[in-house]
ZAFILO-969591 format. One record per residue (C-alpha): residue number from 1; residue in three letters; chain; z, y, x. Coordinates in pm, 1 decimal. Layout:
BEGIN
> NUM ALA A Z Y X
...
***
This chain:
BEGIN
> 1 MET A 0.0 0.0 0.0
> 2 GLU A 90.7 242.0 279.7
> 3 LEU A -235.6 158.5 454.3
> 4 CYS A -433.6 246.4 140.6
> 5 ARG A -247.4 576.5 106.7
> 6 GLY A -314.0 656.9 472.4
> 7 VAL A -685.8 585.4 433.8
> 8 ALA A -697.4 796.3 114.3
> 9 THR A -517.8 1080.0 292.7
> 10 GLU A -765.1 1066.9 581.7
> 11 HIS A -1048.6 1078.8 329.2
> 12 ILE A -899.8 1394.7 174.5
> 13 LEU A -875.0 1558.5 516.1
> 14 HIS A -1240.4 1486.2 591.2
> 15 LYS A -1336.5 1603.9 242.1
> 16 TYR A -1195.7 1948.8 324.7
> 17 ASN A -1338.0 1946.2 680.7
> 18 ILE A -997.3 1904.5 842.8
> 19 ALA A -1061.5 1672.0 1131.9
> 20 ASP A -828.8 1786.9 1408.9
> 21 PRO A -651.9 1487.4 1567.1
> 22 SER A -300.8 1632.0 1519.5
> 23 SER A -350.8 1645.0 1140.9
> 24 VAL A -523.3 1306.8 1111.8
> 25 SER A -241.1 1143.7 1310.6
> 26 LEU A 4.3 1252.3 1037.2
> 27 ALA A -187.5 1079.4 754.8
> 28 SER A 99.5 834.7 707.2
> 29 LYS A 356.4 1117.3 691.0
> 30 PRO A 244.3 1334.9 396.5
> 31 ALA A 534.2 1583.5 400.2
> 32 LYS A 490.1 1663.9 769.2
> 33 LEU A 113.3 1672.9 721.2
> 34 VAL A 134.1 1933.3 442.2
> 35 CYS A 371.3 2145.2 653.4
> 36 GLN A 132.1 2131.8 947.3
> 37 LEU A -168.0 2220.1 730.6
> 38 TYR A 3.1 2534.3 603.3
> 39 GLU A 114.1 2619.7 957.4
> 40 ASN A -230.1 2569.4 1112.4
> 41 TYR A -444.8 2719.3 836.9
> 42 GLY A -212.4 2935.3 626.9
> 43 ALA A -188.8 3249.4 843.6
> 44 ARG A -481.5 3416.0 669.8
> 45 GLU A -599.2 3773.2 687.1
> 46 PRO A -602.8 3973.9 359.9
> 47 GLY A -894.2 3875.3 138.1
> 48 THR A -952.3 3533.0 297.5
> 49 ALA A -716.9 3324.9 84.7
> 50 HIS A -1004.7 3134.6 -77.3
> 51 HIS A -1198.4 3071.3 243.1
> 52 PRO A -1226.8 2706.5 353.9
> 53 PRO A -1045.4 2492.7 420.7
> 54 ASP A -865.6 2515.3 86.1
> 55 ILE A -519.3 2402.8 197.2
> 56 TYR A -375.8 2451.1 -150.6
> 57 LYS A -610.6 2194.0 -310.3
> 58 ALA A -597.5 1962.6 -10.9
> 59 SER A -215.7 1955.7 -15.4
> 60 GLU A -216.0 1890.5 -391.5
> 61 GLU A -443.8 1590.1 -353.6
> 62 ILE A -241.2 1459.7 -59.4
> 63 ALA A 80.2 1496.1 -261.9
> 64 ASN A -72.2 1313.7 -562.7
> 65 VAL A -192.1 1023.8 -349.4
> 66 ASN A 146.6 987.3 -176.4
> 67 ASN A 375.1 1072.9 -472.9
> 68 THR A 520.9 1364.1 -274.6
> 69 LYS A 699.7 1659.6 -436.6
> 70 LEU A 473.0 1943.4 -326.1
> 71 GLU A 676.5 2229.7 -475.7
> 72 LYS A 979.0 2118.5 -276.9
> 73 ILE A 774.7 2129.5 45.3
> 74 ARG A 641.1 2475.5 -35.0
> 75 LEU A 988.3 2608.1 -111.6
> 76 TYR A 1109.9 2467.9 220.1
> 77 LEU A 829.0 2646.3 404.9
> 78 ILE A 900.7 2978.2 230.1
> 79 GLU A 1270.0 2954.9 318.9
> 80 LYS A 1172.2 2872.0 676.9
> 81 TRP A 909.5 3143.5 728.3
> 82 LEU A 1031.6 3437.5 520.3
> 83 PRO A 1334.5 3532.5 736.5
> 84 SER A 1240.4 3716.3 1054.4
> 85 SER A 1324.6 3566.6 1391.6
> 86 THR A 1425.8 3919.1 1506.6
> 87 GLN A 1676.8 3993.2 1233.9
> 88 THR A 1978.5 3901.5 1445.0
> 89 SER A 1834.4 3948.8 1789.4
> 90 GLY A 1924.4 4312.7 1830.9
> 91 GLY A 1588.2 4367.8 2000.1
> 92 ASP A 1331.6 4638.2 1957.6
> 93 ALA A 1166.4 4510.6 1640.2
> 94 GLU A 1030.5 4775.5 1409.9
> 95 PHE A 987.7 4727.2 1037.5
> 96 THR A 707.9 4831.6 811.3
> 97 THR A 755.4 5102.3 552.6
> 98 PRO A 623.1 5099.9 197.1
> 99 GLY A 337.6 5320.2 311.8
> 100 GLY A 205.8 5030.8 519.2
> 101 GLU A 261.3 5166.3 868.5
> 102 GLU A 301.1 4953.2 1178.3
> 103 THR A 572.2 4687.8 1164.0
> 104 GLY A 638.1 4619.0 1528.3
> 105 GLU A 763.6 4269.8 1439.0
> 106 SER A 680.1 3984.2 1669.9
> 107 GLU A 341.5 3818.7 1634.3
> 108 GLU A 514.2 3500.1 1520.0
> 109 ASP A 693.6 3683.5 1239.0
> 110 GLU A 369.9 3845.3 1123.5
> 111 GLN A 191.6 3507.1 1119.3
> 112 ASN A 479.6 3349.0 928.4
> 113 LEU A 468.0 3624.3 666.1
> 114 LYS A 93.8 3565.4 623.1
> 115 ARG A 168.8 3196.1 565.3
> 116 VAL A 423.7 3284.8 296.9
> 117 ILE A 174.2 3517.4 129.8
> 118 TYR A -88.4 3240.8 132.0
> 119 ILE A 150.9 2997.5 -33.8
> 120 MET A 249.7 3254.6 -298.8
> 121 GLN A -114.2 3346.3 -370.7
> 122 SER A -184.3 2983.2 -449.4
> 123 THR A 82.8 2961.2 -717.1
> 124 ASP A 108.2 3114.4 -1062.7
> 125 GLN A 123.4 3493.8 -1020.1
> 126 LYS A 404.9 3551.1 -1268.7
> 127 THR A 615.5 3280.2 -1109.4
> 128 ALA A 548.9 3411.8 -760.7
> 129 VAL A 635.3 3771.9 -853.9
> 130 ARG A 960.6 3672.2 -1023.5
> 131 PHE A 1056.2 3451.9 -728.6
> 132 LEU A 1001.7 3729.4 -473.7
> 133 LEU A 1178.6 3992.9 -686.2
> 134 ASN A 1480.0 3765.2 -727.1
> 135 LEU A 1485.6 3698.9 -353.5
> 136 ALA A 1461.2 4072.1 -275.1
> 137 SER A 1755.4 4147.6 -503.3
> 138 LYS A 1995.2 3892.7 -348.5
> 139 ILE A 2282.0 4080.9 -187.1
> 140 ASP A 2381.4 3785.7 32.5
> 141 THR A 2032.4 3779.6 192.1
> 142 SER A 1964.9 3983.3 504.8
> 143 SER A 1797.5 4320.2 454.3
> 144 ASN A 1515.5 4210.9 683.1
> 145 CYS A 1440.4 3905.6 467.7
> 146 ARG A 1447.8 4121.2 153.1
> 147 VAL A 1202.2 4367.1 308.1
> 148 ARG A 965.7 4083.3 394.5
> 149 ALA A 993.7 3949.4 39.0
> 150 LEU A 886.5 4288.8 -96.1
> 151 ARG A 601.3 4306.5 154.6
> 152 ALA A 480.3 3970.4 25.5
> 153 LEU A 525.6 4092.3 -331.4
> 154 PHE A 299.6 4394.0 -287.0
> 155 SER A 43.5 4171.2 -111.7
> 156 ILE A 2.7 3923.5 -398.5
> 157 ALA A 21.2 4147.3 -706.3
> 158 PRO A -92.9 4498.5 -807.0
> 159 GLY A 168.0 4758.2 -895.8
> 160 GLU A 72.5 4766.7 -1265.1
> 161 PHE A 129.3 4393.0 -1298.7
> 162 ILE A 469.4 4415.9 -1129.0
> 163 GLU A 579.4 4704.0 -1354.0
> 164 LYS A 470.0 4523.7 -1669.5
> 165 LEU A 642.2 4199.8 -1571.5
> 166 CYS A 979.2 4335.6 -1459.6
> 167 ASN A 997.9 4665.8 -1654.6
> 168 THR A 1077.9 4850.4 -1332.0
> 169 SER A 887.2 5138.7 -1180.0
> 170 VAL A 694.3 5047.4 -865.0
> 171 THR A 803.6 5382.4 -724.1
> 172 LEU A 1165.7 5274.0 -760.8
> 173 ILE A 1092.9 4939.3 -595.7
> 174 ARG A 928.3 5118.2 -302.8
> 175 GLN A 1229.5 5349.1 -269.6
> 176 GLN A 1456.0 5044.1 -261.1
> 177 MET A 1229.2 4892.2 1.5
> 178 GLN A 1255.6 5207.7 212.2
> 179 ALA A 1635.3 5188.7 193.9
> 180 LEU A 1623.1 4819.8 289.0
> 181 VAL A 1407.3 4904.1 592.0
> 182 CYS A 1676.9 5142.8 712.2
> 183 LEU A 1951.6 4888.8 641.4
> 184 ALA A 1757.8 4627.0 839.1
> 185 GLU A 1730.0 4869.4 1131.1
> 186 LEU A 2103.5 4937.5 1111.2
> 187 GLU A 2175.7 4565.6 1110.2
> 188 GLY A 1969.2 4537.7 1427.7
> 189 LEU A 2207.8 4795.3 1580.6
> 190 HIS A 2505.7 4588.6 1459.9
> 191 ILE A 2594.7 4850.2 1197.1
> 192 GLN A 2674.3 4681.6 867.6
> 193 GLN A 2633.9 4888.8 553.0
> 194 THR A 2572.3 4806.2 188.8
> 195 ALA A 2282.6 4952.8 -7.0
> 196 SER A 2514.8 5156.4 -230.7
> 197 ALA A 2711.7 5292.1 68.0
> 198 PHE A 2390.5 5386.4 244.3
> 199 ASP A 2261.8 5561.1 -66.7
> 200 LYS A 2577.6 5772.7 -96.2
> 201 CYS A 2634.2 5855.6 270.2
> 202 ASN A 2558.1 6190.3 430.9
> 203 LYS A 2223.9 6125.1 598.7
> 204 GLU A 2247.4 6410.9 846.9
> 205 GLY A 2589.8 6288.3 957.7
> 206 LEU A 2449.4 5936.1 992.1
> 207 VAL A 2158.3 6068.6 1198.3
> 208 ARG A 2381.3 6262.3 1437.4
> 209 GLY A 2612.8 5965.1 1478.7
> 210 LEU A 2321.9 5734.9 1556.4
> 211 TRP A 2180.5 5983.4 1805.3
> 212 ARG A 2512.5 6031.3 1978.6
> 213 ASN A 2585.0 5658.4 2019.3
> 214 HIS A 2240.6 5489.0 2034.1
> 215 LYS A 1985.0 5744.1 2159.3
> 216 HIS A 1883.3 5516.7 2449.4
> 217 GLU A 1775.4 5232.9 2218.0
> 218 ARG A 1415.6 5225.9 2093.7
> 219 LYS A 1513.7 5102.9 1750.7
> 220 ALA A 1773.3 5376.9 1705.8
> 221 VAL A 1537.6 5656.0 1814.5
> 222 ARG A 1276.8 5541.8 1566.0
> 223 LEU A 1538.0 5510.9 1292.2
> 224 VAL A 1663.0 5864.4 1361.3
> 225 ALA A 1307.5 5998.3 1333.1
> 226 ASP A 1246.4 5808.9 1008.6
> 227 LEU A 1571.6 5928.1 854.0
> 228 CYS A 1496.1 6288.4 951.2
> 229 LEU A 1150.8 6267.9 791.9
> 230 ASP A 1271.0 6091.7 477.4
> 231 ASN A 1564.1 6325.7 422.2
> 232 ASN A 1406.9 6659.3 525.1
> 233 ILE A 1631.2 6710.7 827.2
> 234 HIS A 1452.3 6990.2 1015.9
> 235 ASP A 1685.2 7076.5 1301.4
> 236 PRO A 1449.8 7196.8 1582.3
> 237 GLN A 1696.6 7112.3 1859.4
> 238 LEU A 1744.7 6758.1 1730.1
> 239 TRP A 1371.0 6708.4 1686.7
> 240 ASN A 1305.6 6837.9 2037.3
> 241 SER A 1534.9 6568.3 2177.5
> 242 VAL A 1394.0 6293.9 1950.1
> 243 LEU A 1030.6 6370.5 2036.7
> 244 GLN A 1102.2 6379.9 2409.1
> 245 GLN A 1280.5 6045.7 2388.6
> 246 LEU A 1000.4 5884.0 2184.6
> 247 LEU A 753.7 6001.8 2447.3
> 248 ALA A 973.1 5885.8 2736.3
> 249 ILE A 1002.1 5531.0 2599.5
> 250 GLY A 627.1 5515.5 2531.6
> 251 MET A 619.6 5483.6 2152.4
> 252 ILE A 275.3 5645.4 2135.3
> 253 LYS A 149.4 5459.6 1828.9
> 254 TYR A 458.2 5554.0 1630.5
> 255 LEU A 441.5 5912.5 1760.2
> 256 ARG A 95.2 5951.8 1605.9
> 257 ARG A 243.0 5898.8 1261.1
> 258 VAL A 536.7 6128.2 1334.4
> 259 LEU A 307.8 6409.8 1452.4
> 260 VAL A 96.2 6383.1 1137.3
> 261 ASN A 412.1 6425.3 928.8
> 262 LEU A 538.9 6714.0 1141.5
> 263 ALA A 202.1 6890.2 1105.5
> 264 GLY A 293.9 6952.5 742.8
> 265 ILE A 635.5 7104.6 826.1
> 266 SER A 576.8 7459.7 950.5
> 267 ASP A 947.8 7507.2 1026.7
> 268 LEU A 911.8 7257.7 1313.3
> 269 TRP A 597.5 7398.9 1474.7
> 270 GLN A 819.5 7600.2 1708.8
> 271 VAL A 988.3 7293.1 1857.6
> 272 ARG A 974.1 7356.4 2230.6
> 273 CYS A 826.2 7025.3 2344.6
> 274 LEU A 578.0 6984.5 2056.0
> 275 PRO A 263.0 7104.9 2243.2
> 276 GLN A 343.7 6873.2 2534.6
> 277 VAL A 393.1 6577.1 2297.8
> 278 TRP A 65.6 6649.5 2119.8
> 279 ARG A -122.1 6663.2 2452.3
> 280 SER A 35.6 6341.7 2578.4
> 281 VAL A -34.5 6147.6 2259.3
> 282 LEU A -393.0 6275.1 2232.5
> 283 THR A -481.8 6186.6 2591.7
> 284 ALA A -285.9 5859.2 2612.2
> 285 PRO A -581.2 5630.0 2519.3
> 286 PHE A -796.3 5766.4 2803.4
> 287 LYS A -552.5 5671.1 3078.9
> 288 SER A -635.1 5302.7 3060.9
> 289 VAL A -1004.8 5291.8 2963.5
> 290 SER A -1337.1 5338.5 3140.0
> 291 PRO A -1694.9 5306.2 3014.9
> 292 PRO A -1841.7 5098.6 2870.5
> 293 LEU A -1568.7 5079.8 2603.8
> 294 SER A -1488.7 4778.5 2391.0
> 295 ASP A -1476.9 4816.1 2011.2
> 296 ASP A -1096.2 4826.8 2021.1
> 297 GLU A -1099.5 5095.2 2290.3
> 298 VAL A -1348.7 5302.4 2091.8
> 299 ALA A -1127.3 5273.5 1781.7
> 300 THR A -821.7 5387.8 1980.2
> 301 CYS A -1006.9 5689.4 2121.6
> 302 GLU A -1138.0 5773.7 1775.6
> 303 GLU A -779.7 5782.9 1649.8
> 304 SER A -715.3 6065.5 1896.6
> 305 ALA A -1017.1 6254.9 1761.9
> 306 SER A -888.2 6212.6 1406.9
> 307 LEU A -537.3 6318.0 1511.3
> 308 LEU A -664.3 6631.4 1686.0
> 309 GLN A -816.8 6751.0 1359.3
> 310 ARG A -466.3 6759.6 1208.7
> 311 CYS A -300.2 6945.2 1494.8
> 312 PRO A -153.8 7282.6 1388.5
> 313 LEU A -113.1 7398.5 1751.8
> 314 LEU A -472.8 7430.2 1869.4
> 315 LEU A -394.1 7765.4 2032.6
> 316 ASP A -133.6 7593.1 2251.4
> 317 LEU A -353.9 7298.1 2345.7
> 318 ASP A -622.8 7280.6 2608.8
> 319 VAL A -883.6 7143.1 2369.4
> 320 TYR A -1153.9 7161.4 2636.5
> 321 SER A -968.0 6916.3 2864.4
> 322 ILE A -941.9 6670.3 2575.0
> 323 ALA A -1316.0 6706.3 2509.7
> 324 VAL A -1378.5 6631.9 2877.9
> 325 GLN A -1195.5 6300.3 2836.3
> 326 PHE A -1418.6 6201.7 2543.3
> 327 HIS A -1726.2 6297.8 2745.0
> 328 ARG A -1602.2 6093.8 3043.7
> 329 VAL A -1581.7 5772.6 2840.4
> 330 GLY A -1921.8 5827.6 2678.6
> 331 LEU A -1814.6 5958.3 2335.5
> 332 GLN A -2018.7 6278.0 2340.3
> 333 ALA A -2014.4 6326.6 1962.5
> 334 HIS A -1633.9 6328.2 1965.9
> 335 ALA A -1635.1 6562.2 2265.9
> 336 LEU A -1853.7 6805.2 2073.6
> 337 ALA A -1629.5 6769.4 1767.0
> 338 CYS A -1332.2 6868.9 1984.4
> 339 LEU A -1517.1 7171.7 2118.2
> 340 THR A -1585.5 7297.3 1765.9
> 341 LEU A -1207.4 7332.9 1725.6
> 342 ILE A -1170.0 7583.6 2011.8
> 343 PRO A -1034.5 7901.3 1845.7
> 344 SER A -1222.3 8150.7 2067.8
> 345 SER A -1585.5 8174.5 1952.3
> 346 THR A -1707.5 8284.5 2296.9
> 347 GLU A -1543.3 7991.5 2477.4
> 348 ARG A -1646.8 7753.0 2202.0
> 349 GLU A -2016.4 7843.2 2227.0
> 350 GLN A -2008.3 7838.2 2607.9
> 351 HIS A -1852.7 7490.6 2628.6
> 352 ILE A -2079.3 7349.3 2355.7
> 353 ARG A -2384.4 7478.3 2541.7
> 354 SER A -2257.4 7330.9 2870.1
> 355 LEU A -2203.2 6990.8 2707.3
> 356 LEU A -2546.1 6976.4 2544.1
> 357 GLU A -2711.4 7081.2 2869.2
> 358 THR A -2610.6 6740.5 3008.7
> 359 ASN A -2908.6 6590.5 2817.6
> 360 CYS A -2694.5 6425.3 2551.4
> 361 VAL A -2860.6 6566.8 2237.7
> 362 THR A -3002.6 6238.3 2109.0
> 363 ARG A -2691.3 6048.7 2219.1
> 364 VAL A -2471.6 6274.3 2005.1
> 365 LEU A -2697.9 6224.0 1703.4
> 366 ASN A -2708.4 5846.6 1762.4
> 367 GLN A -2328.9 5831.3 1774.5
> 368 LEU A -2303.8 6027.6 1450.9
> 369 ASP A -2539.8 5776.2 1288.9
> 370 GLU A -2330.1 5485.8 1413.9
> 371 GLN A -2018.7 5653.3 1273.9
> 372 ARG A -2179.1 5691.7 932.2
> 373 LYS A -2294.6 5329.7 927.9
> 374 ARG A -1940.5 5212.9 1002.0
> 375 GLY A -1791.3 5445.3 740.8
> 376 ARG A -1579.4 5623.1 1002.6
> 377 THR A -1754.7 5957.3 1001.7
> 378 LEU A -1597.0 6241.8 1195.4
> 379 THR A -1454.3 6513.3 973.6
> 380 GLN A -1679.3 6769.5 1147.0
> 381 ALA A -1986.2 6541.7 1158.8
> 382 ASP A -2205.5 6792.9 976.4
> 383 ILE A -2079.0 7077.0 1196.1
> 384 VAL A -2149.5 6872.4 1510.7
> 385 GLU A -2500.8 6794.7 1389.0
> 386 GLN A -2565.0 7161.8 1311.4
> 387 GLU A -2445.1 7263.7 1658.7
> 388 VAL A -2694.7 7020.1 1811.9
> 389 PHE A -2979.3 7153.9 1597.5
> 390 LYS A -2876.5 7512.0 1674.9
> 391 TYR A -2889.1 7437.5 2049.2
> 392 VAL A -3233.9 7275.6 2024.1
> 393 GLU A -3363.2 7578.4 1833.9
> 394 GLN A -3212.1 7828.5 2077.0
> 395 LYS A -3361.3 7643.6 2375.3
> 396 GLN A -3680.2 7565.8 2180.8
> 397 GLU A -3665.2 7211.9 2320.3
> 398 TYR A -3836.3 7064.2 2015.0
> 399 GLN A -3986.8 6778.4 2215.0
> 400 VAL A -3637.2 6626.4 2245.8
> 401 LEU A -3636.2 6547.8 1873.0
> 402 LEU A -4009.7 6515.0 1812.1
> 403 GLY A -4091.2 6155.8 1725.8
> 404 THR A -3728.5 6065.7 1646.4
> 405 SER A -3572.8 5994.7 1308.0
> 406 TYR A -3383.7 6323.2 1335.7
> 407 PHE A -3687.6 6553.5 1340.5
> 408 ASP A -3722.7 6582.0 960.7
> 409 LYS A -3354.2 6667.8 927.3
> 410 PHE A -3395.7 6921.5 1206.7
> 411 LEU A -3685.0 7087.0 1022.3
> 412 THR A -3474.8 7097.9 706.4
> 413 PHE A -3200.6 7270.4 906.4
> 414 LEU A -3447.4 7530.4 1034.9
> 415 ILE A -3590.1 7596.6 689.3
> 416 VAL A -3250.6 7623.0 520.1
> 417 ASN A -3125.0 7859.7 790.9
> 418 LYS A -3449.1 8066.6 792.5
> 419 THR A -3514.2 8000.4 1163.5
> 420 ILE A -3863.1 7851.0 1156.6
> 421 THR A -4037.6 8122.8 1362.4
> 422 GLY A -3983.3 7946.4 1696.9
> 423 ILE A -4120.4 7608.0 1595.4
> 424 LEU A -4392.7 7772.7 1386.4
> 425 PHE A -4520.1 7961.4 1692.1
> 426 LYS A -4512.0 7641.8 1901.8
> 427 THR A -4702.9 7457.6 1629.4
> 428 ILE A -4973.9 7724.2 1611.5
> 429 GLN A -4984.5 7739.6 1991.2
> 430 ALA A -5051.1 7363.0 1995.2
> 431 ASN A -5349.9 7409.7 1755.0
> 432 ARG A -5170.8 7230.8 1470.0
> 433 LEU A -5279.3 7469.9 1200.2
> 434 GLU A -5237.5 7234.2 906.8
> 435 ASN A -4880.0 7155.7 1014.1
> 436 ALA A -4809.3 7528.4 1040.6
> 437 MET A -4944.1 7590.6 690.1
> 438 GLN A -4732.7 7310.2 544.1
> 439 LEU A -4421.8 7437.7 721.6
> 440 VAL A -4469.0 7787.1 576.6
> 441 ARG A -4532.2 7641.2 231.5
> 442 LEU A -4205.1 7441.4 249.3
> 443 PHE A -4022.4 7752.2 366.0
> 444 HIS A -4152.8 7954.3 69.8
> 445 GLN A -4059.1 7676.7 -172.6
> 446 ARG A -3704.2 7678.7 -38.3
> 447 HIS A -3672.8 8059.9 -16.4
> 448 SER A -3874.7 8198.4 -304.1
> 449 ASP A -3687.0 8530.5 -284.3
> 450 VAL A -3809.3 8638.9 62.3
> 451 PRO A -4079.0 8914.5 66.0
> 452 SER A -4353.5 8689.8 203.4
> 453 ALA A -4290.8 8426.2 -65.0
> 454 GLN A -4296.5 8686.6 -339.9
> 455 TYR A -4622.1 8836.5 -206.5
> 456 VAL A -4783.9 8491.8 -182.6
> 457 ALA A -4674.6 8403.2 -536.1
> 458 SER A -4793.0 8731.3 -688.2
> 459 ASN A -5135.0 8706.0 -519.5
> 460 GLN A -5165.4 8328.7 -567.0
> 461 LEU A -5229.3 8268.2 -198.8
> 462 SER A -5214.4 7931.0 -27.6
> 463 GLY A -5316.5 7750.6 287.7
> 464 PHE A -5433.8 7977.0 570.5
> 465 GLU A -5388.1 8292.9 363.1
> 466 GLU A -5023.9 8202.2 301.1
> 467 LEU A -4971.3 8138.2 672.7
> 468 TRP A -5141.2 8466.3 765.8
> 469 THR A -4919.1 8657.3 521.2
> 470 PHE A -4603.6 8500.9 664.0
> 471 LEU A -4703.4 8581.9 1021.0
> 472 GLU A -4791.4 8939.3 934.4
> 473 MET A -4475.5 9009.3 735.6
> 474 ASN A -4253.0 8851.4 1004.7
> 475 SER A -4414.2 9046.0 1294.3
> 476 MET A -4564.0 8727.4 1443.0
> 477 LEU A -4932.4 8790.6 1382.9
> 478 GLU A -5004.9 8971.5 1710.6
> 479 ALA A -4843.8 8694.9 1919.6
> 480 CYS A -5024.1 8421.2 1726.3
> 481 LEU A -5372.6 8579.2 1709.0
> 482 PRO A -5493.4 8425.8 2038.6
> 483 PHE A -5426.3 8078.3 1895.1
> 484 LEU A -5568.4 8136.2 1546.0
> 485 PRO A -5932.8 8050.5 1459.7
> 486 LYS A -6184.3 8323.1 1543.2
> 487 LEU A -6370.1 8471.2 1245.1
> 488 ASP A -6728.9 8597.1 1223.3
> 489 ALA A -6768.8 8974.5 1256.7
> 490 ASP A -6920.8 9013.4 913.3
> 491 GLN A -6630.1 8838.9 743.0
> 492 ASP A -6316.8 8996.7 612.2
> 493 ASP A -6017.8 9026.6 840.2
> 494 GLU A -5842.0 8754.8 644.2
> 495 PRO A -6023.2 8424.4 590.9
> 496 THR A -6069.4 8278.2 244.1
> 497 GLU A -5906.1 7958.1 129.0
> 498 GLN A -6235.1 7772.4 157.8
> 499 GLN A -6287.9 7896.3 512.9
> 500 SER A -5939.9 7789.4 615.7
> 501 GLN A -5987.2 7441.0 473.6
> 502 ILE A -6305.3 7368.0 673.8
> 503 LEU A -6167.8 7486.7 1008.1
> 504 LEU A -6185.6 7214.4 1272.7
> 505 VAL A -5876.4 7205.5 1484.1
> 506 ALA A -5955.7 7074.7 1830.3
> 507 LYS A -5693.8 6897.6 2038.9
> 508 ALA A -5579.3 7135.4 2307.1
> 509 GLU A -5405.7 6905.5 2551.3
> 510 GLU A -5332.8 7174.8 2804.8
> 511 THR A -5180.8 7405.0 2542.8
> 512 MET A -4968.5 7127.5 2396.5
> 513 GLU A -4846.5 7042.6 2742.9
> 514 GLU A -4731.1 7399.1 2790.3
> 515 THR A -4551.9 7410.2 2456.1
> 516 GLY A -4384.1 7071.2 2502.7
> 517 ILE A -4520.6 6937.5 2170.1
> 518 GLU A -4696.7 6606.5 2227.3
> 519 ASP A -4995.2 6480.4 2035.0
> 520 GLN A -4821.9 6218.8 1821.5
> 521 HIS A -4922.0 6098.9 1473.9
> 522 GLU A -4598.4 6011.6 1305.2
> 523 THR A -4508.0 6101.1 947.2
> 524 PHE A -4187.4 6224.3 796.2
> 525 SER A -4085.3 6361.2 457.5
> 526 ILE A -3865.9 6657.5 371.2
> 527 MET A -3681.5 6646.4 38.9
> 528 PHE A -3539.7 6956.9 -128.5
> 529 THR A -3558.1 6914.7 -504.0
> 530 GLY A -3726.2 6670.7 -735.6
> 531 ASP A -4053.1 6861.7 -727.5
> 532 CYS A -4055.3 6947.3 -357.5
> 533 SER A -4135.2 6649.3 -136.3
> 534 VAL A -4406.0 6688.6 124.8
> 535 GLU A -4530.4 6455.6 397.2
> 536 PHE A -4565.4 6634.9 725.8
> 537 PRO A -4787.2 6442.5 975.0
> 538 ILE A -4701.9 6503.1 1339.4
***
C-alpha cells in the first residue's frame, strides 16, 4: 500500500513538473514533502501566485493520496514562518511602515513572509482575512509578528474587502500597524511597552529619552526619526543631530525617504546640516559605479535625479557638480535635467550649452525615449527635449537630427515657437524649394494670426507665392534671392502659381554640403489638428 502511495505521489510531482531529486526522495513522507514544496516554491513575488508549479493543487492531491491533513500542515508552516527571526535578536532590523517603505528585515524573513502570503492566497479569502486579523489582535503575540500578519493581510485582500468583512476602517488598521511598528522597534531595544501605554505617552519625551540613551544604535536613530515625523516634532537642533547620525551610520536609502518628508516642512529647511545631507545622499550612488552601468545601478542613479527635483535647497546645492556626476556615468539626459534646475539663468544656459557641445544631442534624446518606454520619464523630460531643440536651432546644426526619428518633432518645435527662419533659409539654400513651401504652409496653418498668414489668406496665395510673401514680410527675401529661381525679364516680379509648380529644382551638391543638409529621401509627418497632417519628404 505504501509503495502504491509513493508511486502515486511521484506521479503527482511529475504532473506538476516538480522533478528535483530532493522532492522526489520525500515521496514516501507526504508531510515533509508538502513542507518542502512550500519552502522551495512558495516564496513568490507579487502577482505570480498562479504561476507554475501550482503548489496549492499539488499539495492537495498529495494529501488526498496519502490521507494527510493538509490544513494542519499549512497552519504549522504559518506559525513557523510568520514570526521574524530578528524579533528578539536586538540587531539592526528595520520594519516596514503601512506606506510600504523599506523593511530592512533579513532576506530570510522576507522570503518566509512571501511563503505565508502564498499559503494565504491559496485559501478562502474571508477565512484568510479573519485569521490574520485575529492573529494581529493577539496581545500575547510579539509586535513584530503582528506587524507581519498585517503586512500579509494587505497583500492578500483589498482595503474595501477588509472594511466590509470586519466593519473597521482600513485607516484605523493602518494606524494600529504604525503603532505596532514602533512597539516592535522598542522591543528590539529591550523597551517593553503596551499599545495603550504607547498611545498615551508623551511622544516628544519618548523621543528625547531614546536619543539620550540609544543614539548610537541604528535602530534607535531610525525610530527617533520616524517618531519625529509621525508626531510633528520639529526641533531643528534635534533634527540636526539625527540627520548627522543617520548620515554617519550610512543609512542612505532611509535618508532619501526622510529628506522627501522634510522637504514639505519649511520650518526645518534652516537645519544647519541639511544642505550637506542632501549633497551626500544625492551623490552617494556615484561613488561606487562606473560606466557601463547595470540596470540596478541606473535605477539607483535615477532615484537621485528624482530626489533632486524635490529638493527645496537648490540655492545651497552645487547642482552643476551633481550634473557632472550624471554625465560621467553616461546619463546625459539626467545631467541636462539637473542643469535645468540651476536658479541663475545665465549659469544655467552656459552649462547646458557646454554639455550639449560634447556631441551628446542624439544620446540625450535616445535616453529620453528609453525613459518613456520604461514608464520612468523624468519630470522635466519635455523641458530637457526643448533645451536640446533650442540648442540645435541656435547652432543651426540641423544635420544632427536630419534623418532621425526626432526631426519631425524638432520641426514641430520650431513651428510652434515661431523660429523657422533658420531652417527655412538652409532649405532654400539647398535648393529644396518644395520643402520650403510646405514648411511655410504648415507655419501659416499653425499661426493663422501672423501678418504673412493673414495676407496669404486674404489674397488666396499658395505655393511659391506664399513662400515669397513670407520671405518678404520677414525680411528674408534679399538673403534668399540668390537661391530662388530666376524669372524671365518680361514676367512679373512675383511668379504665378503655375510657374512655381513647373520649376525644376536641380540637386546642388556643393550648396547642400555647405549648408550641412544632406540629400536624403526620408518622409515624416507633422500632426497639429485633425485637418492638418502633411507629409514632408526630405
